[in-house]
FIMIFI-89068 format. One line per field, with one value per residue (C-alpha): residue in one letter; x negated, y, z. Coordinates in Angstrom, 3 decimals. Example, Ala and Ser with C-alpha at 12.3 -4.5 7.8 and 13.67 -1.06 7.14 Angstrom:
% FIMIFI-89068
rest	(a|s) .
X	(-12.300|-13.670) .
Y	(-4.500|-1.060) .
Z	(7.800|7.140) .
END
This chain:
% FIMIFI-89068
rest	(m|s|e|s|l|i|i|n|l|s|v|l|i|l|f|l|p|l|f|g|f|t|t|v|i|f|l|g|k|k|f|p|k|l|y|l|f|e|v|a|i|l|t|s|a|l|l|l|s|i|f|v|l|y|a|k|l|t|f|f|n|v|k|d|i|i|a|e|f|t|w|i|s|m|n|n|l|p|f|g|d|v|i|n|i|n|l|g|v|k|i|d|n|v|a|a|i|m|l|f|v|v|n|l|i|s|a|l|v|h|i|y|s|i|e|y|m|r|g|d|r|y|y|t|r|y|f|a|y|l|g|l|f|t|f|s|m|l|g|i|v|i|t|h|n|l|l|m|m|y|i|f|w|e|l|v|g|l|s|s|y|l|l|i|g|f|w|f|h|k|k|s|a|a|d|a|g|k|k|a|f|i|v|n|r|i|g|d|i|g|m|f|i|g|i|l|i|l|f|t|n|y|k|t|f|t|f|d|v|i|f|e|q|i|a|a|g|n|l|p|f|g|s|e|a|w|l|t|a|a|g|i|l|v|f|m|g|a|v|g|k|s|a|q|f|p|l|h|v|w|l|p|d|a|m|e|g|p|t|p|v|s|a|l|i|h|a|a|t|m|v|a|a|g|v|f|l|v|t|r|i|f|v|m|l|t|a|d|a|m|l|v|i|a|v|i|g|a|f|t|s|l|l|s|a|t|i|a|l|t|q|n|d|i|k|k|v|l|a|y|s|t|v|s|q|l|g|y|m|i|m|s|l|g|v|g|a|y|v|f|a|f|f|h|l|v|t|h|a|f|f|k|a|c|l|f|l|g|s|g|s|v|i|h|a|m|h|h|e|q|d|i|q|k|m|g|g|l|k|k|k|m|p|i|t|y|w|t|f|l|i|s|t|l|a|i|s|g|i|p|l|t|s|g|f|l|s|k|d|g|i|l|a|g|t|l|a|f|g|k|l|t|g|h|w|l|i|p|i|t|g|f|t|v|a|a|l|t|a|f|y|m|f|r|l|v|i|l|t|f|h|g|e|p|k|d|h|h|k|f|e|h|a|h|e|t|p|w|v|m|t|a|p|l|v|i|l|s|v|l|s|i|f|i|f|y|t|p|n|p|i|s|p|d|a|g|w|f|m|k|n|w|v|k|t|p|t|q|v|v|p|d|n|t|r|y|h|h|m|v|e|s|t|e|e|a|k|a|e|i|h|g|e|i|v|h|s|v|e|y|t|e|t|m|h|w|a|h|y|p|a|m|l|m|s|l|i|v|a|g|f|g|i|l|i|a|l|i|f|y|t|w|k|k|v|n|a|d|k|l|a|d|k|l|k|l|l|y|k|g|s|l|n|k|w|y|i|d|e|l|y|d|k|t|a|i|s|g|t|l|n|f|s|s|i|l|a|w|f|d|q|k|i|i|d|g|a|v|n|g|s|a|w|l|t|r|v|v|s|k|f|s|g|w|f|d|t|f|a|v|d|g|l|v|n|f|t|a|f|f|s|g|f|v|g|f|s|f|k|k|l|q|t|g|k|v|q|t|y|i|v|f|v|i|f|s|v|i|i|l|l|l|l|f|k|p|f) .
X	(14.168|15.094|16.724|14.091|11.374|13.730|13.943|10.143|9.380|11.779|9.834|6.408|7.495|8.873|5.751|3.284|3.678|3.101|-0.080|-1.463|-0.558|-1.835|-5.413|-5.536|-4.733|-7.527|-9.983|-9.268|-11.735|-14.616|-13.629|-12.564|-11.578|-9.420|-6.251|-6.743|-5.880|-2.444|-1.859|-2.529|-0.237|2.702|2.073|1.992|5.375|6.655|5.772|7.480|10.410|10.826|10.478|12.949|15.372|15.107|15.201|18.464|20.363|19.469|20.228|22.132|24.185|27.511|26.035|24.553|21.132|21.266|18.413|18.823|17.706|18.512|16.489|18.522|21.082|23.054|24.996|26.950|28.231|31.452|34.674|32.702|31.374|28.234|26.304|24.002|22.184|20.814|18.157|18.328|17.623|20.530|19.831|22.680|22.935|22.801|20.054|17.748|18.450|17.432|14.091|13.294|14.292|12.277|9.308|9.148|9.793|7.210|4.590|4.865|4.490|1.434|-0.308|0.955|-0.589|-4.118|-4.657|-2.024|-3.223|-7.161|-9.371|-6.915|-8.168|-6.089|-6.012|-6.053|-3.785|-0.996|-1.166|-0.934|1.984|3.640|3.153|4.765|7.819|8.261|8.336|10.944|13.505|12.931|14.097|17.236|17.820|17.380|18.921|22.224|22.964|23.732|21.225|18.106|20.038|19.651|16.148|14.704|17.030|15.260|11.975|12.959|13.412|9.982|8.107|9.774|9.064|5.733|5.324|7.933|5.548|2.104|0.905|1.495|-1.328|1.598|4.126|6.472|5.777|5.953|9.290|10.699|9.348|11.102|14.438|14.791|13.908|16.685|18.922|18.982|19.183|22.577|24.141|22.627|24.495|27.567|26.441|24.958|28.284|30.081|27.714|28.713|32.221|31.891|29.374|31.657|34.939|33.150|29.959|27.781|25.836|26.184|27.818|29.485|30.627|32.297|33.830|35.492|36.953|38.499|39.989|41.402|43.321|40.919|40.904|38.440|40.630|43.881|43.953|43.465|42.907|40.045|38.881|39.102|37.023|34.490|34.184|33.716|31.053|29.038|29.248|28.044|24.520|25.013|26.029|22.251|20.357|22.177|22.519|26.194|27.840|27.786|24.216|22.785|20.559|17.328|16.860|15.806|13.787|11.971|10.529|7.384|6.077|3.803|5.887|5.233|6.927|10.131|10.081|9.793|12.062|14.525|15.288|15.386|14.919|15.544|18.571|19.759|20.001|23.022|24.929|23.405|24.820|28.506|28.177|27.200|30.450|32.784|34.931|35.751|36.560|40.331|42.089|41.913|38.181|37.720|39.902|37.679|34.449|35.666|36.491|33.045|31.204|33.445|32.442|29.182|28.762|30.262|28.691|25.409|25.389|27.014|23.631|21.612|22.617|20.524|17.513|13.948|11.896|11.514|11.562|14.521|16.811|15.969|16.502|20.014|20.676|19.809|22.494|24.856|24.292|24.394|27.684|28.439|28.203|29.413|32.744|32.460|32.662|35.405|37.780|37.312|34.648|31.974|30.434|29.630|28.550|26.056|25.166|24.516|22.314|20.132|20.389|19.932|16.812|14.902|15.702|15.569|12.278|10.941|12.368|10.379|7.356|7.657|7.775|4.733|3.097|4.068|3.187|-0.119|-0.990|0.090|-2.172|0.634|2.833|6.890|8.560|10.354|10.317|6.932|6.714|7.720|6.254|4.721|6.299|3.328|1.002|2.503|4.387|4.609|5.692|8.418|9.817|9.991|11.747|13.865|15.345|15.873|17.727|19.944|20.514|21.542|23.649|25.618|24.538|25.628|22.672|21.206|21.389|23.592|26.163|27.452|27.056|28.839|31.486|32.253|32.591|34.922|37.379|37.227|38.320|40.899|42.304|42.215|44.049|46.676|47.573|47.426|48.076|44.718|43.967|41.518|38.805|38.670|38.626|35.613|34.112|34.209|33.566|30.330|29.294|29.597|27.910|24.837|24.483|23.721|21.392|19.619|19.196|18.456|15.572|14.289|14.441|12.928|10.185|9.471|10.979|10.397|7.362|4.971|5.390|2.116|-0.710|-3.336|-1.764|-0.494|-4.060|-5.413|-2.474|-2.808|-1.219|-2.092|-3.986|-2.559|-2.230|0.369|1.887|2.154|4.950|6.955|6.754|8.286|10.712|12.134|12.225|14.380|16.873|18.070|21.180|19.387|18.509|22.030|24.068|24.120|27.106|26.609|30.074|31.364|34.512|32.678|29.527|27.869|26.608|23.871|26.343|29.358|27.638|25.963|27.879|31.176|33.404|33.844|37.494|38.901|39.229|41.534|44.531|47.429|45.266|47.197|44.397|46.105|49.473|48.950|46.636|48.671|49.012|45.640|44.296|41.701|38.582|35.518|33.768|32.957|30.231|30.962|33.115|36.245|37.259|36.668|39.827|40.826|43.904|45.821|47.163|43.834|41.946|44.086|44.328|40.448|40.492|43.177|40.888|37.462|38.033|39.782|36.800|34.482|36.031|36.248|32.740|31.047|33.155|32.334|28.624|28.408|30.074|27.701|24.612|26.171|25.948|22.554|21.808|23.666|22.093|18.439|17.573|19.828|20.209|23.634|24.159|21.796|21.799|20.423|23.112|25.648|23.864|24.653|28.346|28.691|26.630|28.369|28.612|25.378|23.603|25.860|24.537|20.795|20.827|22.666|25.948|24.061|24.821|21.307|21.917|25.439|23.583|20.889|23.477|25.784|24.523|20.568|21.243|23.850|21.604|18.547|20.874|22.182|18.958|18.037|20.866|19.852|16.541|17.395|19.617|17.074|14.561|16.821|19.496|17.978|14.481|15.763|17.304|14.554|12.034|14.358|14.691|10.835|10.122|13.034|11.191|7.897|9.268|10.795|7.610|5.562|7.886|8.033|4.159|4.142|6.409|4.591|1.171|2.415|4.994|5.031|1.347|0.702|2.989|1.081|-2.192|-1.285|-0.323|-3.597|-5.350|-3.763|-4.288|-7.780|-8.022|-6.547|-8.659|-12.153|-10.696|-10.404|-13.270|-15.522|-13.468|-14.241|-17.509|-17.330|-18.345|-16.325|-17.279|-16.301|-12.897|-12.819|-13.441|-10.981|-8.416|-8.898|-9.067|-5.657|-4.106|-5.022|-3.879|-0.362|-0.681|-1.125|1.491|4.265|3.302|5.913|7.494) .
Y	(8.834|6.474|2.981|1.480|2.160|0.134|-2.294|-2.582|-2.513|-5.187|-7.387|-6.574|-7.315|-10.849|-11.802|-10.450|-13.388|-15.712|-14.086|-14.651|-18.393|-18.996|-17.409|-18.968|-22.726|-22.125|-20.191|-21.315|-24.099|-21.768|-18.883|-19.936|-16.097|-15.841|-16.535|-12.868|-11.603|-13.457|-11.998|-8.541|-9.475|-9.943|-6.721|-4.947|-6.650|-5.601|-1.913|-2.045|-3.548|-0.944|1.539|-0.090|-0.380|3.312|4.354|1.997|3.025|6.996|7.542|4.917|3.692|2.789|1.705|-1.682|-1.321|-4.156|-4.914|-7.945|-9.220|-12.089|-15.043|-17.469|-17.004|-19.586|-18.560|-20.665|-23.108|-25.093|-23.291|-19.893|-19.636|-17.519|-18.048|-15.401|-16.631|-13.611|-13.438|-10.126|-8.577|-7.301|-4.787|-4.268|-3.172|-6.752|-7.594|-4.734|-5.388|-9.088|-8.321|-6.558|-8.824|-11.847|-9.918|-8.967|-12.249|-13.863|-11.156|-11.562|-15.541|-14.748|-12.773|-14.783|-18.214|-16.711|-17.742|-20.766|-22.391|-21.778|-24.763|-26.632|-28.952|-27.503|-23.994|-22.026|-24.327|-23.429|-20.065|-20.839|-22.693|-19.657|-17.335|-19.963|-20.087|-16.382|-16.147|-18.790|-16.902|-13.664|-14.878|-16.120|-12.370|-10.640|-12.417|-11.160|-15.104|-18.253|-19.992|-17.978|-18.799|-22.494|-22.452|-20.664|-22.730|-25.768|-24.024|-23.126|-27.019|-27.936|-25.531|-26.256|-29.872|-28.977|-26.690|-29.428|-32.183|-30.339|-32.443|-35.244|-37.460|-38.130|-40.499|-38.509|-35.260|-36.956|-38.776|-35.264|-33.684|-36.520|-36.402|-32.680|-32.845|-35.606|-34.445|-30.884|-32.812|-33.942|-30.534|-29.289|-31.798|-30.329|-27.084|-27.962|-29.237|-25.987|-23.802|-26.171|-25.671|-21.984|-21.943|-24.463|-21.799|-18.462|-19.167|-16.877|-17.568|-13.665|-13.106|-9.939|-11.160|-14.267|-12.097|-9.982|-12.681|-14.440|-10.950|-10.494|-13.667|-16.015|-19.194|-22.067|-24.569|-22.091|-23.309|-21.866|-25.261|-25.601|-22.548|-23.627|-26.791|-24.742|-22.478|-25.662|-27.378|-24.451|-24.018|-27.449|-25.882|-23.848|-27.072|-28.551|-25.402|-23.926|-27.361|-27.844|-30.961|-33.490|-32.672|-30.926|-33.876|-33.002|-29.556|-30.666|-33.397|-30.421|-29.505|-31.711|-28.993|-26.146|-23.787|-20.919|-22.677|-23.453|-19.608|-18.937|-21.490|-22.279|-19.031|-16.409|-17.357|-20.777|-21.856|-18.426|-18.799|-20.647|-18.099|-15.332|-17.627|-17.490|-13.706|-13.709|-16.063|-14.449|-12.328|-15.451|-17.800|-18.747|-18.740|-22.828|-22.562|-20.099|-22.233|-25.278|-23.020|-22.151|-25.470|-26.659|-23.820|-24.014|-27.954|-27.599|-24.515|-26.913|-30.121|-28.548|-26.974|-29.723|-31.709|-28.924|-29.039|-31.843|-31.778|-31.437|-30.642|-26.768|-26.828|-29.298|-27.041|-24.151|-26.086|-27.153|-23.613|-22.630|-25.041|-23.756|-19.998|-20.994|-22.539|-19.052|-17.242|-19.793|-19.666|-15.971|-15.681|-18.579|-16.315|-13.333|-11.534|-10.843|-7.755|-9.266|-12.325|-10.808|-8.625|-11.987|-13.156|-10.257|-10.103|-13.901|-13.491|-11.120|-12.679|-16.591|-15.628|-14.439|-17.326|-19.977|-17.658|-17.655|-21.311|-21.732|-19.673|-21.941|-25.217|-23.292|-22.537|-25.819|-27.602|-28.930|-30.074|-29.668|-31.107|-28.509|-30.771|-30.775|-26.967|-24.386|-21.256|-19.880|-16.514|-15.318|-16.844|-15.680|-12.444|-10.880|-14.345|-14.692|-11.067|-11.353|-14.593|-13.415|-10.444|-12.632|-15.463|-12.353|-11.654|-15.030|-15.043|-12.109|-10.177|-6.600|-3.974|-6.489|-6.756|-10.406|-8.915|-6.592|-9.193|-11.905|-9.860|-9.031|-12.830|-13.462|-10.856|-12.190|-15.527|-13.785|-11.949|-14.958|-16.886|-14.220|-13.789|-17.714|-19.589|-21.436|-20.930|-23.921|-21.776|-19.068|-21.406|-23.149|-19.669|-18.799|-22.275|-22.220|-19.178|-20.135|-23.241|-21.084|-18.892|-22.220|-24.121|-21.117|-20.375|-23.884|-23.820|-20.077|-21.468|-25.013|-23.474|-19.915|-20.435|-22.551|-24.688|-26.322|-29.865|-30.414|-28.667|-29.516|-28.155|-24.955|-24.055|-23.842|-21.997|-18.298|-15.731|-16.043|-13.716|-10.306|-11.818|-13.997|-11.765|-8.827|-10.205|-11.309|-7.715|-6.478|-8.738|-8.570|-4.931|-5.484|-7.815|-4.028|-2.656|0.653|-0.296|-0.772|1.450|4.258|2.607|-0.613|-1.294|0.022|-1.925|-1.527|-3.179|0.214|2.610|0.164|-2.242|0.160|2.382|-0.119|-3.183|-3.175|-6.166|-6.824|-6.778|-10.911|-11.182|-14.290|-13.165|-13.413|-14.695|-13.472|-14.297|-16.316|-14.974|-12.056|-9.729|-8.457|-4.864|-2.842|0.335|2.207|2.843|3.027|3.488|0.637|-1.742|-4.770|-4.140|-2.717|-0.635|-1.979|-3.095|-3.927|-5.676|-2.884|-5.631|-7.732|-4.543|-3.319|-6.810|-6.899|-3.492|-5.009|-7.808|-6.148|-5.429|-8.684|-10.402|-8.545|-9.067|-12.872|-12.921|-11.618|-13.770|-17.059|-15.679|-15.071|-18.342|-20.072|-18.400|-18.935|-22.762|-22.591|-20.736|-23.116|-26.452|-25.204|-22.347|-22.597|-26.627|-26.643|-29.218|-32.362|-32.107|-35.886|-37.167|-35.330|-36.826|-40.706|-39.758|-38.767|-41.011|-41.851|-38.165|-37.312|-40.336|-39.207|-35.913|-36.694|-39.097|-36.561|-38.533|-40.959|-39.535|-40.238|-44.144|-44.149|-42.651|-45.252|-48.085|-46.842|-44.696|-45.421|-49.218|-49.091|-47.407|-49.697|-52.886|-52.064|-51.269|-54.943|-56.453|-54.181|-55.348|-58.875|-58.784|-56.926|-59.824|-62.712|-61.761|-59.085|-60.310|-63.825|-63.412|-61.461|-64.234|-67.228|-65.776|-65.457|-68.901|-70.177|-68.546|-69.878|-73.622|-72.525|-71.345|-74.412|-76.712|-74.698|-74.855|-78.457|-78.950|-76.712|-78.261|-82.316|-82.013|-79.414|-79.338|-82.799|-83.713|-81.234|-82.028|-85.860|-85.261|-83.545|-86.487|-89.143|-87.356|-87.003|-90.269|-91.721|-89.483|-90.713|-94.238|-93.763|-91.592|-94.838|-96.030|-92.727|-93.677|-91.482|-94.608|-96.020|-99.388|-99.801|-98.239|-100.898|-103.367|-102.342|-102.292|-105.887|-107.008|-105.418|-106.999|-110.307|-109.813|-108.628|-111.742|-113.933|-112.337|-111.962|-115.269|-116.105|-119.335) .
Z	(-2.361|-5.470|-5.802|-7.776|-4.866|-2.486|-5.012|-5.704|-2.074|-1.365|-4.153|-2.754|0.902|-0.778|-2.494|-0.021|2.219|-1.159|-1.926|1.680|1.509|-1.858|-0.757|2.548|1.490|-1.186|0.180|3.941|4.394|2.673|4.665|8.384|9.127|6.630|8.623|9.796|6.104|6.753|9.880|8.143|5.274|7.125|9.634|6.187|5.179|8.427|8.154|4.854|5.734|8.633|5.573|3.345|6.581|7.357|3.617|3.069|6.211|5.942|2.008|0.553|3.655|1.898|-1.348|-2.384|-4.403|-7.301|-9.856|-12.144|-15.479|-17.672|-17.309|-19.230|-22.022|-23.782|-27.198|-29.381|-26.755|-27.114|-27.116|-27.500|-24.431|-23.612|-20.466|-19.088|-15.830|-14.120|-11.648|-9.347|-6.160|-3.558|-0.957|1.294|4.816|6.032|3.996|4.777|8.481|7.965|6.160|9.337|11.573|9.587|8.957|12.793|14.218|11.424|12.318|16.045|15.376|13.650|15.890|19.250|17.060|16.930|20.369|20.804|17.802|18.588|18.001|16.089|13.390|10.552|11.935|8.418|7.050|9.629|8.895|5.298|5.835|8.053|4.890|2.807|5.136|5.451|1.772|1.132|4.178|2.423|-0.980|0.731|2.477|-0.894|-3.520|-5.134|-6.507|-5.331|-7.740|-6.102|-2.848|-3.426|-4.976|-1.634|0.451|-0.864|-0.171|3.200|3.480|2.296|4.303|7.468|6.805|6.739|9.822|11.746|10.870|10.935|13.554|10.979|13.186|15.618|14.680|16.753|14.467|11.374|12.088|13.171|10.025|7.448|9.823|9.372|5.782|4.995|7.155|5.729|2.044|2.916|3.644|0.647|-1.722|-0.679|-1.023|-4.432|-5.731|-4.314|-6.152|-9.342|-8.606|-8.855|-11.628|-13.916|-13.369|-13.739|-15.880|-13.277|-10.230|-9.198|-5.962|-6.746|-10.298|-8.762|-6.016|-8.509|-10.527|-7.561|-6.563|-10.167|-9.200|-11.415|-8.972|-9.530|-11.560|-10.920|-7.452|-3.832|-2.751|-5.394|-3.676|-0.011|-1.058|-2.843|0.233|2.660|0.431|-0.014|3.936|4.177|3.378|6.355|8.565|7.678|7.736|11.280|12.768|12.850|14.090|12.599|11.136|14.407|15.404|13.269|15.557|18.964|17.112|15.614|18.567|17.773|15.942|17.424|19.803|17.873|14.892|16.928|17.662|13.888|12.529|15.306|16.905|14.133|10.617|9.281|11.487|10.821|7.289|7.470|9.314|6.463|4.128|5.352|5.770|2.101|1.150|3.821|1.323|-0.552|1.989|2.414|5.674|6.050|5.158|7.788|10.082|9.488|9.924|13.411|14.645|13.614|15.361|18.454|18.727|17.839|20.595|23.373|22.472|22.441|25.702|27.654|26.345|27.693|31.082|31.827|29.318|31.145|28.446|28.259|24.397|24.286|26.531|24.364|21.177|22.326|23.476|19.799|18.369|20.951|20.009|16.288|16.649|18.260|15.587|12.998|15.295|15.193|11.336|11.234|13.503|11.337|13.569|10.899|12.428|15.701|14.134|12.132|15.540|17.477|14.871|15.163|19.050|19.282|17.338|19.505|23.159|21.603|20.078|23.397|25.287|22.684|22.832|26.642|26.671|24.536|27.333|30.031|28.056|27.181|30.842|32.204|29.795|27.421|30.197|28.892|31.927|33.728|36.914|36.905|37.077|39.631|41.314|38.040|38.715|40.747|38.375|35.185|35.779|32.365|31.040|34.025|33.641|29.796|29.830|32.816|30.594|27.495|30.191|31.122|27.321|26.167|29.262|28.446|31.571|30.839|29.755|27.558|23.519|24.433|26.547|23.410|20.959|22.835|24.061|20.543|19.865|22.593|22.134|18.661|19.732|21.906|19.132|16.785|19.939|20.197|16.292|15.311|18.724|18.364|22.451|22.099|20.555|22.853|25.932|24.251|23.602|27.519|28.658|26.856|28.194|31.708|30.671|28.797|32.182|34.191|32.045|31.169|35.103|35.837|33.492|35.084|38.738|37.867|35.798|37.747|41.174|44.076|45.264|42.419|41.554|39.972|42.455|40.028|37.191|38.943|40.409|37.087|35.742|34.681|32.331|28.908|26.930|25.130|22.014|23.333|26.047|23.834|21.532|24.749|25.861|22.766|22.100|25.724|25.185|21.930|23.948|26.398|24.887|24.408|20.982|19.640|21.478|24.131|25.957|26.910|27.339|24.231|22.716|19.438|18.325|19.422|16.363|15.250|14.085|13.604|10.972|9.387|9.117|7.897|7.697|3.996|2.194|1.690|-2.007|-2.091|-3.717|-1.376|1.504|4.551|7.169|9.202|8.210|10.528|8.777|6.258|6.645|6.113|6.332|4.307|6.927|4.815|1.416|-0.945|0.252|-1.804|-4.974|-3.348|-0.598|3.144|4.486|7.981|9.303|11.223|13.667|13.791|14.519|17.594|18.869|18.970|20.854|23.318|23.729|24.199|28.205|28.988|27.248|29.056|32.087|31.875|30.078|33.170|35.404|33.664|33.454|37.228|38.122|35.975|37.613|41.190|40.416|39.325|42.535|44.447|42.940|42.466|45.206|48.015|47.408|48.958|46.489|45.748|42.372|41.930|44.046|41.899|38.850|40.623|41.203|37.936|36.352|33.085|32.582|33.334|31.128|28.109|28.775|29.118|26.366|23.951|24.099|22.238|18.641|17.451|18.602|16.880|13.767|14.146|14.228|11.749|8.836|9.167|9.873|7.332|4.760|5.814|5.448|1.956|0.703|2.034|0.362|-3.081|-2.650|-2.107|-5.190|-7.275|-6.195|-6.441|-9.028|-11.331|-11.075|-11.104|-14.206|-15.836|-14.233|-15.407|-18.906|-19.006|-17.853|-20.473|-22.895|-21.897|-22.256|-25.465|-26.809|-25.229|-26.983|-30.298|-30.094|-29.431|-32.436|-34.652|-33.915|-33.665|-36.270|-38.911|-38.655|-38.227|-41.475|-43.445|-41.905|-43.014|-46.167|-46.754|-45.000|-46.865|-50.354|-49.097|-48.465|-51.415|-53.556|-51.694|-52.348|-55.890|-56.574|-56.575|-59.660|-61.421|-62.630|-65.957|-68.041|-70.940|-70.571|-66.911|-67.807|-70.614|-68.175|-65.470|-68.043|-69.579|-65.810|-65.148|-68.076|-66.831|-63.359|-64.832|-67.086|-64.374|-62.331|-64.874|-67.100|-69.473|-69.059) .
END
């Protein structure tokens, strides 16, 4: 097994979806069955990614495989600088795992969409867009530098715009696509500025070269404050893509796209890109930057969970759940629980994709009904969808024997360790609160959708289990939500052999960064993974082990409490939810209306932008255009006067002189007879007249 083979296969995996997109987008109308070619392409990419994952983890477990070439070389620059911009591929364990995750979700979504999108007017175009999105996401995964990541980052934004607004004839879908595109651009501006700060100082975009220079003490502009600023600015890209507060508002609206798109973009890939970005720059984050990241993640997680409590659209509940879980991952990275953040990224991809595809199965069976208040009793009609949905719900709630239990337990343990070492106890409190809220709203969703009596008997009578091309992906994803694929020990204090042996926390490279002033002592625990030795804080590691069982116990208690409350409200009906909502009207309406954040943005940022644009338009029309038009009017008046003066004064005088000369000449022409006798007579008469006029006295 050679490194070049893994690199070549990774590049092939990258370009296969692009080849499928190009083929289908140009030939799809002529060959309507060509969508099957795109499905075959993604299936092939999935099989190759499985091979790359196996080869990387088996033969090159502790070695990063990198291949690069010089794209642009700039010599003879001022101050004697030489800048080489390299493009390349980096396949480490994280990238290999993400290759598999992205291709698996994409392939299953392709297969699922064969039936779900059947009969759509733009059927083949839809599959082409899926290929373009997959290509863009894979580019983010395998790149070894910030420039390529930013290029593919923007391609993901473009392709997600096409997919979210796929049903562009619906105003709501078109608006959702524009909203997602514009909001993401706000975060991307910050990311771009952060990249420029790093490039200005290090004259390179390559991750490892930048990290090596930081480790050597070469900080941006010689200040750790600038390094903190660069880290936070680059993180802004993740705030946009991973829908973190305050840029989280685009993701729920993006549910206007087809449900398989929701599973692909909003469960496993696009929104996970932000988390993946933070894992890539994790080693350069200062303690201050990580604290900011942890706070934003914790607040986003709590805010979104409180909104999900009262939503009635099945996809909106899952959308806010996604935002909340992404906040969990960002919070985990902020507190230093790197492995568990990435672990939750993987497990969440599977069970959340299953939940979204399960909701699509329900919507398909209920003739596009999405209001869970109008459902109920579907357990009997759709047993496969129900059981797969239930397994995924147990996973996201953190119930033992599921993958979500393993990853969420690690995140909560990380927050407890962080709280003990730093005194920031509000973050672990937020983490456990969100765990309880998650269990409540997810079981509320399950109970109202699948249990009880049907609310719409007509739609219920016509509901039935979806075809195998839709249920097979559900079964695969739900099976991957069981613990056995990640560890043989479901209560292990580690992330299990899956993550323990394959993903390790990289060394922080910030000089003198005390990691919250507690993680100073270090010990050698593994070979080089990024560019140095894997160093873990003894104190932090020991605290994590201490926190594992308390975190596991408390997470079980809060999850059980959340499930119990859901059963009391919606199964046993010991408490009337509607009456409680009336009593807590202010809080209920706030949650139902997403705490009016969209309205706040509409009244401030959006209205302010529109009003400012109106002022600029008025200034342009009245002042700028007025000055230009006034100058034109004055020029025309002066020109008319100048023309009149030229015509009647200058030309008039010239013409009069010519006329007078001609008249005089014409008048005297009669006197010029050419006869000498006539001239003598005129002379004599002239002399006589002169003598008469001047006769002498």
